[in-house]
N, C-alpha and C positions, 0 to 999 in steps of 0.2 A: 413528157413523161413526169408524172408526180414522183415525188420521193419513194415513196415504197415500191412502187412499180420498178424503179431503176435500182432499188437495193434487190430486190427479188430477180430481176432479170440480171443482175451481175452475181448473185449467188448461184445461180442456175447455168450461168454462161450461154445466156440465148443471144441470138443475134440480134442486131439492130441496125437501123437506116439511118443516115444522116446524108441531105442532100443528094439523095439518089441512090447514094453508094451502101452497100450492105457491109458491115464490120461484123467480124468473128464474135465479139465480146465485150463488155465494158471491164475495164481494168481498174479504174479508181472513178470515185465518186467524190468531187471537191466544193465544199462551201467556202465562199470568200467574199471580201467586200471591195466594191469599186471605188473609183475617187472620190465618189458621192455619197460614201458610206451606205450604200444600199447592198443589201445580201444578193447574191449572184449564187447561181447552179452550175457546174460544168462535170464534164466526165473525160475520161480519156479511153479511148476507143482503138482496139486491136483490128488492125487489116484481117483479110481472109487469107494472107499468106503466112501471117504472125509474124511479120518483119518489122512493120510500122505500126506507130500509134499517132493520134490524132488528139486534140484537145478541143472540144467544143461547147458549146452552152447546151444544157441538158433539155432545154424545151425545143429544142430543134430537132431531138430525135425520136424515133418509135421503135416498136418491135417490128421485126421482120416477120412477113407472112410466108407460110409454107417454104422455108428455107431449112 
């Protein structure tokens, strides 16, 4: 997902998919630099039960369809 899509999904608390699993919403959008000084983007996702979070690369998520 692109930055603007991530921001809109987070604001609207839309569900997203990562690695075949549907997550309830995006809690955080993080910009950071890796050891080679390359800019990276990641997000913190909340699971469907609302108890567990996972941090993943933003490029690996997509909006959930029909959820």
